[in-house]
C-alpha positions as CSV (number, residue, x, y, z in Angstrom):
1,X,0.0,0.0,0.0
2,X,1.4,3.4,-0.9
3,X,2.3,5.9,1.8
4,X,-0.5,8.3,0.9
5,X,-3.2,5.6,0.9
6,X,-1.9,4.3,4.2
7,X,-2.1,7.8,5.7
8,X,-5.6,8.3,4.4
9,X,-6.8,5.0,5.9
10,X,-5.2,5.8,9.2
11,X,-6.8,9.2,9.3
12,X,-10.3,7.7,8.9
13,X,-9.5,5.1,11.7
14,X,-8.3,7.9,14.0
15,X,-11.4,10.0,13.2
16,X,-13.6,7.1,14.1
17,X,-11.7,6.5,17.2
18,X,-12.1,10.1,18.2
19,X,-15.8,9.8,17.6
20,X,-16.1,6.8,19.9
21,X,-13.9,8.5,22.6
22,X,-15.7,11.7,22.5
23,X,-19.1,10.0,22.3
24,X,-20.4,13.2,20.9
25,X,-24.1,13.7,20.8
26,X,-25.2,15.1,17.4
27,X,-27.8,17.8,17.2
28,X,-28.3,21.3,18.6
29,X,-29.5,20.3,22.1
30,X,-26.0,19.5,23.5
31,X,-25.6,20.1,27.2
32,X,-22.8,22.0,28.9
33,X,-21.7,18.7,30.6
34,X,-21.5,16.8,27.3
35,X,-19.6,19.7,25.7
36,X,-17.1,19.9,28.6
37,X,-16.6,16.1,28.4
38,X,-15.9,16.4,24.6
39,X,-13.6,19.4,25.0
40,X,-11.6,17.6,27.8
41,X,-11.3,14.5,25.5
42,X,-10.0,16.7,22.6
43,X,-7.6,18.5,24.9
44,X,-6.3,15.2,26.3
45,X,-5.7,13.7,22.9
46,X,-4.0,17.0,21.7
47,X,-1.8,17.1,24.8
48,X,-0.6,13.5,24.3
49,X,0.2,14.3,20.7
50,X,2.2,17.5,21.1
51,X,3.4,17.4,24.7
52,X,2.8,19.8,27.5
53,X,5.7,22.2,26.6
54,X,4.4,22.6,23.1
55,X,0.9,23.3,24.4
56,X,2.2,26.2,26.5
57,X,4.1,27.6,23.6
58,X,1.1,27.3,21.2
59,X,-1.3,28.7,23.8
60,X,0.9,31.7,24.4
61,X,1.5,32.3,20.7
62,X,-2.2,32.3,19.9
63,X,-3.4,33.9,23.2
64,X,-5.6,30.8,24.1
65,X,-4.8,30.4,27.8
66,X,-7.6,32.7,29.1
67,X,-10.1,30.9,27.0
68,X,-9.1,27.3,27.8
69,X,-9.3,27.8,31.6
70,X,-12.8,29.5,31.5
71,X,-15.7,27.8,33.2
72,X,-18.0,28.4,30.3
73,X,-17.5,25.4,27.8
74,X,-18.4,27.5,24.8
75,X,-15.6,30.0,25.7
76,X,-13.3,27.0,26.3
77,X,-14.2,25.9,22.7
78,X,-12.9,29.2,21.4
79,X,-9.6,28.5,23.1
80,X,-9.4,25.0,21.6
81,X,-10.0,26.5,18.2
82,X,-7.2,29.0,18.6
83,X,-4.9,26.3,20.0
84,X,-5.6,23.4,17.6
85,X,-6.4,25.4,14.4
86,X,-3.5,27.8,15.2
87,X,-5.2,31.2,14.7
88,X,-6.1,34.3,16.7
89,X,-9.2,34.9,14.5
90,X,-11.6,32.9,16.7
91,X,-13.3,35.3,19.1
92,X,-17.0,34.6,18.6
93,X,-18.9,32.4,21.2
94,X,-20.6,29.7,19.1
95,X,-24.3,29.1,19.1
96,X,-25.6,25.6,19.9
97,X,-26.2,24.8,16.2
98,X,-22.5,25.8,15.3
99,X,-20.9,23.6,17.9
100,X,-21.1,20.2,16.0
101,X,-19.4,21.8,12.9
102,X,-16.6,23.2,15.2
103,X,-16.1,19.9,16.9
104,X,-15.9,18.1,13.5
105,X,-13.3,20.6,12.4
106,X,-11.2,20.0,15.5
107,X,-11.6,16.2,15.2
108,X,-10.4,16.4,11.6
109,X,-7.4,18.4,12.5
110,X,-6.5,16.0,15.4
111,X,-7.0,13.0,13.1
112,X,-4.7,14.5,10.5
113,X,-2.1,15.2,13.1
114,X,-2.2,11.7,14.6
115,X,-2.1,10.1,11.2
116,X,1.0,12.2,10.2
117,X,2.7,11.3,13.5
118,X,2.1,7.6,12.9
119,X,3.5,7.8,9.3
120,X,6.6,9.8,10.5
121,X,7.2,7.2,13.3
122,X,7.1,4.4,10.8
123,X,9.5,6.2,8.5
124,X,11.8,6.9,11.3
125,X,11.8,3.2,12.2
126,X,12.6,2.3,8.6
127,X,15.4,4.8,8.4
128,X,16.9,3.6,11.6
129,X,16.7,0.0,10.3
130,X,18.4,1.1,7.0
131,X,21.1,3.0,8.9
132,X,21.8,0.0,11.0
133,X,22.1,-2.2,7.9
134,X,24.5,0.3,6.1
135,X,26.5,0.7,9.3
136,X,27.0,-3.1,9.5
137,X,27.9,-3.2,5.8
138,X,30.5,-0.4,6.3
139,X,31.9,-2.2,9.4
140,X,32.2,-5.4,7.3
141,X,34.0,-3.6,4.5
142,X,36.5,-2.0,6.9
143,X,37.0,-5.4,8.5
144,X,37.6,-7.0,5.1
145,X,40.1,-4.2,4.0
146,X,42.0,-4.7,7.2
147,X,42.2,-8.4,6.7
148,X,43.3,-7.9,3.1
149,X,46.0,-5.4,4.1
150,X,47.2,-7.9,6.7
151,X,47.3,-10.6,4.1
152,X,49.0,-8.3,1.5
153,X,45.9,-8.0,-0.7
154,X,45.2,-4.2,-0.6
155,X,42.8,-4.2,-3.6
156,X,39.1,-3.5,-2.9
157,X,36.4,-5.2,-5.1
158,X,35.7,-1.8,-6.8
159,X,39.4,-1.3,-7.5
160,X,39.8,-4.9,-8.8
161,X,36.8,-4.3,-11.1
162,X,38.4,-1.1,-12.5
163,X,41.6,-3.0,-13.0
164,X,39.9,-5.8,-14.9
165,X,38.2,-3.2,-17.2
166,X,41.6,-1.6,-18.0
167,X,43.2,-4.9,-18.7
168,X,40.3,-5.8,-21.0
169,X,40.7,-2.5,-22.9
170,X,44.4,-3.1,-23.2
171,X,43.7,-6.3,-25.2
172,X,41.9,-4.3,-27.9
173,X,44.4,-3.1,-30.4
174,X,43.8,-1.2,-33.6
175,X,46.4,-1.2,-36.3
176,X,49.4,1.1,-35.9
177,X,49.3,4.6,-37.3
178,X,51.2,5.3,-40.5
179,X,53.6,7.6,-38.6
180,X,54.5,4.7,-36.3
181,X,55.1,2.4,-39.2
182,X,57.3,4.8,-41.3
183,X,59.1,6.6,-38.4
184,X,62.9,6.4,-38.8
185,X,64.5,3.7,-36.7
186,X,68.1,4.9,-37.1
187,X,69.9,8.1,-37.8
188,X,70.7,7.0,-41.3
189,X,67.0,7.1,-42.1
190,X,66.7,10.8,-41.4
191,X,66.8,12.5,-44.8
192,X,68.2,15.8,-45.7
193,X,69.7,16.7,-42.3
194,X,73.2,15.2,-42.3
195,X,74.8,18.4,-41.1
196,X,72.2,19.0,-38.3
197,X,72.3,15.4,-37.1
198,X,76.1,15.4,-36.9
199,X,76.0,18.6,-34.9
200,X,73.4,17.2,-32.6
201,X,75.2,13.9,-32.1
202,X,78.5,15.6,-31.4
203,X,76.9,17.6,-28.6
204,X,75.0,14.8,-27.0
205,X,77.2,11.7,-27.5
206,X,80.0,13.3,-25.5
207,X,81.5,12.9,-22.0
208,X,80.3,16.5,-21.4
209,X,76.9,16.8,-23.2
210,X,75.4,20.2,-23.8
211,X,71.9,21.6,-23.5
212,X,70.5,22.3,-27.0
213,X,67.9,24.3,-28.9
214,X,66.9,22.8,-32.3
215,X,65.7,25.4,-34.8
216,X,63.9,24.5,-38.0
217,X,60.6,24.3,-39.9
218,X,58.0,21.8,-38.9
219,X,58.1,18.2,-40.1
220,X,61.9,17.9,-40.8
221,X,62.8,15.4,-38.0
222,X,63.9,17.4,-35.0
223,X,62.1,15.2,-32.4
224,X,63.0,11.9,-34.1
225,X,66.7,13.0,-34.4
226,X,66.9,13.9,-30.7
227,X,65.4,10.5,-29.6
228,X,67.7,8.5,-31.9
229,X,70.8,10.4,-31.0
230,X,70.2,9.6,-27.3
231,X,69.7,5.9,-28.3
232,X,73.0,5.9,-30.1
233,X,74.7,7.8,-27.2
234,X,73.7,5.1,-24.7
235,X,75.6,2.5,-26.7
236,X,78.9,4.4,-26.5
237,X,81.2,3.8,-23.6
238,X,82.5,7.4,-23.3
239,X,79.2,9.2,-23.0
240,X,77.6,10.4,-19.8
241,X,74.4,8.5,-20.4
242,X,73.6,5.1,-18.9
243,X,71.8,2.3,-20.7
244,X,68.6,3.2,-18.9
245,X,68.8,7.0,-19.6
246,X,65.2,8.2,-20.1
247,X,63.9,10.3,-23.0
248,X,61.1,12.4,-21.5
249,X,59.1,14.3,-24.1
250,X,56.6,17.1,-23.5
251,X,55.1,20.1,-25.5
252,X,55.6,23.7,-24.5
253,X,52.2,24.7,-25.9
254,X,50.3,22.4,-23.4
255,X,52.3,22.7,-20.2
256,X,50.2,24.6,-17.7
257,X,50.9,25.5,-14.1
258,X,49.3,27.2,-11.1
259,X,51.0,30.4,-10.0
260,X,50.7,29.2,-6.4
261,X,52.7,26.2,-7.3
262,X,49.9,23.8,-6.2
263,X,50.3,22.1,-9.6
264,X,53.4,22.2,-11.9
265,X,53.8,19.1,-14.1
266,X,57.2,20.3,-15.4
267,X,59.0,21.3,-12.2
268,X,57.0,19.5,-9.6
269,X,54.7,20.7,-6.7
270,X,53.6,20.0,-3.2
271,X,50.2,18.5,-2.7
272,X,48.1,20.1,0.0
273,X,47.3,17.3,2.5
274,X,43.7,18.5,3.0
275,X,42.5,19.8,-0.4
276,X,44.5,17.8,-3.0
277,X,43.8,14.3,-2.1
278,X,47.1,13.2,-0.4
279,X,47.5,9.6,0.7
280,X,45.1,8.7,3.6
281,X,47.9,8.2,6.1
282,X,49.5,11.5,5.1
283,X,46.2,13.4,5.1
284,X,45.3,12.1,8.5
285,X,48.5,13.5,9.9
286,X,48.4,16.7,7.8
287,X,51.7,15.9,6.1
288,X,52.3,17.6,2.7
289,X,53.6,15.3,-0.1
290,X,56.0,16.6,-2.8
291,X,55.2,15.5,-6.3
292,X,58.3,15.6,-8.5
293,X,57.7,16.7,-12.1
294,X,59.1,15.9,-15.6
295,X,62.5,17.3,-14.8
296,X,62.9,14.6,-12.1
297,X,61.5,12.0,-14.4
298,X,64.3,13.0,-16.9
299,X,67.1,12.7,-14.3
300,X,70.1,11.0,-16.0
301,X,68.7,11.4,-19.5
302,X,67.1,13.9,-21.8
303,X,64.2,16.3,-21.3
304,X,62.8,17.2,-24.8
305,X,60.5,20.2,-24.9
306,X,58.8,20.6,-28.3
307,X,57.9,24.2,-29.1
308,X,60.0,25.5,-26.3
309,X,59.4,29.0,-27.6
310,X,55.7,28.7,-26.5
311,X,56.6,27.9,-22.9
312,X,55.2,30.2,-20.2
313,X,57.9,32.8,-19.3
314,X,57.6,32.2,-15.5
315,X,57.8,28.4,-16.0
316,X,60.9,29.0,-18.2
317,X,62.5,31.0,-15.4
318,X,61.9,28.1,-12.9
319,X,63.4,25.7,-15.5
320,X,66.5,27.8,-15.7
321,X,66.9,27.6,-11.9
322,X,66.6,23.8,-12.1
323,X,69.3,23.7,-14.8
324,X,71.6,25.6,-12.5
325,X,70.9,23.7,-9.3
326,X,70.3,20.2,-10.9
327,X,67.8,19.7,-8.2
328,X,64.2,20.8,-7.4
329,X,63.5,22.3,-4.0
330,X,60.1,22.1,-2.4
331,X,58.4,24.4,0.2
332,X,55.1,24.1,2.1
333,X,53.5,26.0,4.9
334,X,52.1,22.6,6.1
335,X,55.6,21.1,6.6
336,X,57.1,20.9,10.0
337,X,60.5,19.2,10.0
338,X,60.2,18.5,13.7
339,X,56.8,16.7,13.5
340,X,56.9,13.0,14.3
341,X,55.7,10.4,11.8
342,X,57.0,12.1,8.6
343,X,58.2,9.5,6.2
344,X,61.9,9.6,5.5
345,X,61.4,10.1,1.7
346,X,59.3,13.2,2.3
347,X,61.8,14.5,4.9
348,X,64.6,14.0,2.3
349,X,62.7,15.7,-0.5
350,X,62.1,18.8,1.7
351,X,65.6,18.9,3.0
352,X,67.7,18.0,-0.1
353,X,65.2,18.4,-3.0
354,X,64.5,16.0,-5.8
355,X,67.4,15.2,-8.3
356,X,67.0,16.8,-11.7
357,X,70.3,16.3,-13.5
358,X,69.4,16.1,-17.2
359,X,70.2,17.4,-20.6
360,X,67.6,19.8,-22.0
361,X,66.8,19.7,-25.7
362,X,64.3,22.3,-26.9
363,X,62.8,22.4,-30.4
364,X,61.1,25.4,-32.0
365,X,59.9,26.7,-35.3
366,X,60.5,30.3,-34.1
367,X,63.3,32.5,-35.2
368,X,66.2,32.6,-32.7
369,X,65.6,36.2,-32.0
370,X,62.2,35.3,-30.5
371,X,63.6,32.9,-28.0
372,X,64.4,34.0,-24.4
373,X,68.0,35.1,-24.3
374,X,68.5,33.5,-20.9
375,X,67.8,30.0,-22.2
376,X,69.7,30.6,-25.4
377,X,72.8,31.6,-23.5
378,X,72.7,28.2,-21.7
379,X,72.2,26.1,-24.9
380,X,74.1,25.3,-28.0
381,X,72.1,25.9,-31.1
382,X,71.5,23.5,-34.0
383,X,69.7,24.5,-37.2
384,X,67.7,22.0,-39.3
385,X,67.4,22.9,-43.0
386,X,64.2,23.0,-45.0
387,X,63.8,19.9,-47.1
388,X,64.5,20.0,-50.8
389,X,62.1,18.3,-53.3
390,X,64.5,15.4,-53.7
391,X,64.5,14.9,-49.9
392,X,60.7,14.7,-49.9
393,X,60.8,12.2,-52.8
394,X,63.3,10.0,-50.8
395,X,61.1,10.2,-47.7
396,X,58.0,9.2,-49.7
397,X,59.8,6.3,-51.4
398,X,61.1,5.0,-48.0
399,X,57.6,5.3,-46.6
400,X,56.1,3.4,-49.5
401,X,58.5,0.5,-49.0
402,X,57.5,0.2,-45.3
403,X,53.8,0.4,-46.2
404,X,54.4,-2.2,-49.0
405,X,52.6,0.0,-51.5
406,X,53.6,0.5,-55.2
407,X,54.0,4.0,-56.5
408,X,53.6,4.8,-60.2
409,X,56.4,6.9,-61.8
410,X,56.1,10.5,-60.8
411,X,53.9,10.1,-57.7
412,X,56.7,10.8,-55.2
413,X,57.7,13.9,-57.2
414,X,54.1,15.1,-57.4
415,X,53.8,14.8,-53.6
416,X,57.0,16.9,-53.3
417,X,55.3,19.7,-55.3
418,X,52.5,19.9,-52.7
419,X,54.5,20.1,-49.6
420,X,58.0,20.7,-48.2
421,X,57.4,18.9,-44.9
422,X,58.4,15.3,-44.5
423,X,55.5,14.7,-42.0
424,X,52.9,16.2,-44.4
425,X,54.3,14.2,-47.3
426,X,53.9,11.0,-45.4
427,X,50.4,12.1,-44.5
428,X,49.5,12.7,-48.1
429,X,50.9,9.2,-49.0
430,X,48.8,7.7,-46.2
431,X,45.7,9.5,-47.6
432,X,46.4,8.1,-51.1
433,X,47.1,4.7,-49.6
434,X,43.7,4.7,-47.9
435,X,41.9,5.7,-51.1
436,X,43.7,3.0,-53.1
437,X,42.7,0.3,-50.6
438,X,39.2,1.6,-50.5
439,X,38.7,1.6,-54.2
440,X,40.4,-1.8,-54.6
441,X,38.5,-3.3,-51.7
442,X,41.6,-5.0,-50.5
443,X,44.9,-4.1,-48.7
444,X,46.9,-6.6,-50.7
445,X,49.6,-4.8,-52.8
446,X,47.8,-1.5,-53.5
447,X,48.9,0.8,-56.2
448,X,49.0,4.6,-56.1
449,X,48.7,6.2,-59.5
450,X,49.2,9.8,-60.5
451,X,45.5,10.2,-61.1
452,X,44.7,8.9,-57.6
453,X,47.3,11.1,-56.0
454,X,45.8,14.1,-57.8
455,X,42.4,13.2,-56.4
456,X,43.8,13.0,-52.9
457,X,45.4,16.4,-53.3
458,X,42.2,17.9,-54.6
459,X,40.2,16.4,-51.7
460,X,42.6,18.2,-49.3
461,X,42.4,21.5,-51.3
462,X,46.1,21.5,-52.0
463,X,48.0,23.2,-54.8
464,X,51.7,23.2,-55.7
465,X,53.6,25.4,-53.3
466,X,56.3,26.7,-55.7
467,X,56.8,27.6,-59.3
468,X,59.8,27.4,-61.5
469,X,60.0,31.0,-62.5
470,X,63.6,31.2,-63.8
471,X,64.0,31.8,-67.5
472,X,66.8,32.0,-70.0
473,X,65.1,34.9,-71.8
474,X,66.3,38.4,-70.5
475,X,63.7,41.0,-69.8
476,X,63.9,44.8,-69.6
477,X,63.0,46.2,-66.1
478,X,62.3,42.8,-64.6
479,X,64.4,41.0,-61.9
480,X,64.0,38.6,-59.0
481,X,64.9,39.6,-55.5
482,X,65.0,37.3,-52.5
483,X,63.0,37.3,-49.3
484,X,62.7,35.1,-46.3
485,X,59.9,34.2,-43.9
486,X,60.8,32.0,-40.9
487,X,63.0,29.2,-42.3
488,X,61.7,29.4,-45.9
489,X,63.1,31.6,-48.6
490,X,61.4,32.7,-51.7
491,X,61.9,34.9,-54.8
492,X,60.4,38.4,-54.9
493,X,59.4,39.4,-58.4
494,X,60.2,43.1,-59.1
495,X,59.3,45.0,-62.3
496,X,59.9,48.6,-63.4
497,X,59.0,50.7,-66.4
498,X,60.1,54.2,-67.3
499,X,58.7,56.7,-69.9
500,X,59.9,60.2,-70.7
501,X,57.7,62.7,-68.8
502,X,55.3,64.8,-70.8
503,X,57.1,67.8,-69.3
504,X,60.7,67.8,-68.4
505,X,61.4,67.7,-64.6
506,X,57.8,66.9,-63.8
507,X,57.9,63.1,-63.9
508,X,56.3,60.9,-61.3
509,X,57.3,57.8,-59.4
510,X,54.6,55.2,-58.6
511,X,55.2,52.4,-56.1
512,X,52.7,49.9,-54.5
513,X,52.2,51.0,-50.9
514,X,51.5,47.4,-49.8
515,X,55.1,46.5,-50.2
516,X,55.9,48.5,-47.0
517,X,57.9,51.6,-46.0
518,X,61.3,49.8,-46.2
519,X,60.8,48.9,-49.9
520,X,59.7,52.5,-50.6
521,X,62.9,53.8,-49.0
522,X,64.8,51.4,-51.2
523,X,63.2,53.0,-54.2
524,X,64.2,56.5,-53.0
525,X,67.8,55.4,-52.4
526,X,67.8,53.6,-55.8
527,X,66.8,56.9,-57.5
528,X,69.9,58.6,-56.1
529,X,72.1,55.8,-57.2
530,X,70.6,55.7,-60.7
531,X,71.4,59.4,-61.1
532,X,75.0,58.8,-59.9
533,X,75.5,56.0,-62.4
534,X,73.6,57.2,-65.4
535,X,73.6,61.0,-64.9
536,X,69.9,60.8,-65.5
537,X,67.4,62.5,-63.3
538,X,64.4,60.4,-62.6
539,X,62.1,63.4,-62.4
540,X,62.4,63.5,-66.2
541,X,60.6,60.1,-66.3
542,X,57.3,58.7,-65.3
543,X,58.6,55.7,-63.4
544,X,56.5,52.8,-62.0
545,X,58.1,50.2,-59.7
546,X,55.9,47.2,-58.8
547,X,56.5,44.4,-56.3
548,X,54.4,41.7,-58.0
549,X,51.9,40.2,-55.7
550,X,51.9,43.2,-53.3
551,X,53.8,41.3,-50.6
552,X,55.2,43.3,-47.7
553,X,59.0,43.7,-47.6
554,X,60.0,44.4,-44.0
555,X,63.8,44.9,-44.7
556,X,66.1,46.7,-47.1
557,X,67.4,43.6,-48.9
558,X,65.5,44.4,-52.1
559,X,67.6,47.6,-52.6
560,X,70.1,46.3,-55.1
561,X,67.4,44.4,-57.1
562,X,65.2,47.5,-57.3
563,X,68.2,49.6,-58.4
564,X,69.0,47.2,-61.2
565,X,65.4,47.1,-62.4
566,X,65.2,50.9,-62.6
567,X,68.5,51.2,-64.5
568,X,67.3,48.5,-66.9
569,X,64.0,50.3,-67.4
570,X,65.7,53.7,-68.0
571,X,68.5,52.4,-70.2
572,X,66.3,49.8,-71.9
573,X,68.9,47.1,-71.3
574,X,67.4,43.6,-70.4
575,X,68.3,41.7,-67.2
576,X,69.0,38.0,-66.7
577,X,66.1,36.0,-65.4
578,X,68.1,32.9,-64.2
579,X,69.8,34.7,-61.3
580,X,68.3,36.3,-58.2
581,X,69.7,39.2,-56.2
582,X,69.8,40.2,-52.6
583,X,71.5,43.1,-50.8
584,X,70.9,46.5,-49.3
585,X,72.0,49.5,-51.5
586,X,73.7,52.5,-50.0
587,X,73.7,56.0,-51.5
588,X,77.2,55.5,-52.7
589,X,76.2,52.3,-54.6
590,X,77.7,49.8,-52.1
591,X,75.9,46.6,-51.6
592,X,75.5,46.0,-47.8
593,X,75.1,42.7,-46.0
594,X,71.6,41.4,-45.2
595,X,70.2,38.6,-43.1
596,X,68.7,35.2,-44.1
597,X,71.1,34.5,-47.0
598,X,71.1,30.8,-46.3
599,X,67.3,30.6,-46.4
600,X,67.1,32.8,-49.4
601,X,69.3,30.4,-51.3
602,X,66.6,27.8,-50.7
603,X,64.0,30.0,-52.3
604,X,66.3,30.6,-55.4
605,X,66.8,26.9,-55.7
606,X,63.1,26.2,-55.6
607,X,62.5,28.8,-58.3
608,X,64.9,27.1,-60.6
609,X,67.7,29.8,-60.5
610,X,71.2,29.0,-61.6
611,X,72.8,31.3,-59.1
612,X,72.4,34.2,-56.7
613,X,74.2,37.5,-56.1
614,X,74.9,38.2,-52.4
615,X,76.7,41.0,-50.6
616,X,80.5,40.5,-50.1
617,X,79.8,40.8,-46.4
618,X,77.7,37.7,-46.5
619,X,80.4,35.6,-48.2
620,X,81.1,33.5,-45.0
621,X,77.4,32.8,-44.5
622,X,77.1,30.4,-47.3
623,X,79.5,28.1,-49.1
624,X,80.1,28.1,-52.8
625,X,77.9,25.7,-54.7
626,X,75.3,25.5,-51.9
627,X,72.3,23.6,-53.2
628,X,74.0,23.5,-56.6
629,X,73.8,27.3,-57.0
630,X,76.5,29.6,-58.3
631,X,77.0,32.0,-55.4
632,X,78.5,35.3,-56.5
633,X,79.5,37.9,-53.8
634,X,79.4,41.5,-55.0
635,X,80.7,44.7,-53.4
636,X,78.8,47.4,-55.3
637,X,76.0,48.0,-57.7
638,X,78.3,48.1,-60.7
639,X,79.3,44.4,-60.1
640,X,75.6,43.6,-59.9
641,X,75.0,45.3,-63.2
642,X,78.0,43.6,-64.8
643,X,76.5,40.3,-63.9
644,X,72.9,41.0,-64.5
645,X,72.6,43.3,-67.5
646,X,72.6,41.5,-70.9
647,X,74.1,43.6,-73.7
648,X,72.2,43.2,-77.0
649,X,73.7,44.2,-80.4
650,X,71.8,47.4,-80.0
651,X,73.5,48.3,-76.7
652,X,76.8,46.5,-77.1
653,X,78.6,49.6,-78.5
654,X,77.3,51.9,-75.8
655,X,79.6,53.4,-73.1
656,X,79.8,51.3,-70.0
657,X,78.0,52.7,-67.0
658,X,80.3,54.7,-64.8
659,X,81.3,53.4,-61.3
């Protein structure tokens, strides 16, 4: 029976009982004696239900005392109304015909009260019984845990169930990812980075290894090279690394910490014994527990931080402190070294700190100038080069061998046209491999055709990332400069045209503003150099200089190229299109050194150039024949013109340009 039904039944039973107890005479001719007897019965039942103390409180609250103790039963009935119905509104002495209704109302209220008390009592009994059951279950669980601890079996049934679930999940294995299959397993498999790998290995596989920062574009093998170099170093007898030296890897973009040092996965932290869930025995005693971080995990080995340039500056400062001390020191307001019961390992961690003697290797795609000088001063620096198309082709072919997939002729070269990253190239190969297997309906000896590779590239919205712009046909007023962005160099197409002004001395110079103020200054400097060399005033010409594509040039390195283009346009002498030029131009016509020459050579190579002209001051920055290019250092603009201007039969007999 539901609780409400039970309560309703009880209420009717109680009401009937009240009727029998009161033995009320229905009708209007009730005597004072009968009324007193019924009021006394109601009062007695109410008193037994609420208690004498509660009656006094209720009577005072509703001003019922003076009515209840009156000799007139009808006035006493007013007091009972106030007391039981809990209201001061009852002041009228009832007539004889009103008394039965009032008594019914009081009986209903009492019946409801008694029924509720009966239900509450039964609920309390059930709750008490349930609490006794739970208490006994809890006592049994504690007893079982103590027995298991004594017998060396500390796992609870819930923990064992979770462990069984984890073990079942471990048995489910999907196939390995493509990156796992094709990942280089030895240093000889790292393509296009011979110089960087040698520099890395010489600094790690040494009795005195050095902290390192690896610079380079993404997807060229920085992480893999660091891991494999450590593996090789552990095999050599003269290195500082033991055979169990760890390689701990983390990412600077995802490392987060609490400024109060409550959590710090890199350095380590101290767990609050109350709020951070310390071990039960430690929490009971209020003992803080130090939690060593990744720097301690890497003790005796290598800590590799990818994208170290993204690391929080405050965390980086803490890391520098650890590099100096080779230990991590912990502090806590909860720690009392004189307190009894502190485990010895915690006492040792607070007193001496956690060991953290490791070699740091950081990797970044940022420019060195963007890295914190404090960390740079403590690290040797190794630069990884951008991959050349032939390197990407080699990577793709190696990956195809490991995947046991056949590539039609030209597929690897096509992939090299879509990306310059080894990781992206393998990803494209994996996409094409999946499409080939899907279309064939079998993973047995799939074939990747040129057409299928093009479909894959189109699905990824890819387009070739470079064009062979070099040409053997000279052009008037047209030249290729060189620019650099990050670790990638590229050619900058510059064109100029000059027409005699309609009115002498009132010519104009137009230049696309999107190229930036530095490029505009280079045009102004070039105008002065042109006058010096040709004795021609550019105000006599309508001159238009255009940086094709409108790209922003944030440095002066296009100065010599712009000067050569203007002279070619004014003198109508064509320029070579198979050489690219870089270098700042001074007012005296000297070609000044610029930055990024090594990366710019890569851009010239990708554009199909035969050679590059660089400032004499950059001669030591790049070796002759780098990337198969003819590298020609020049001192002044005349040397640039001697190399770049192409004399035609029409201009062959003209006087040479003065120095």
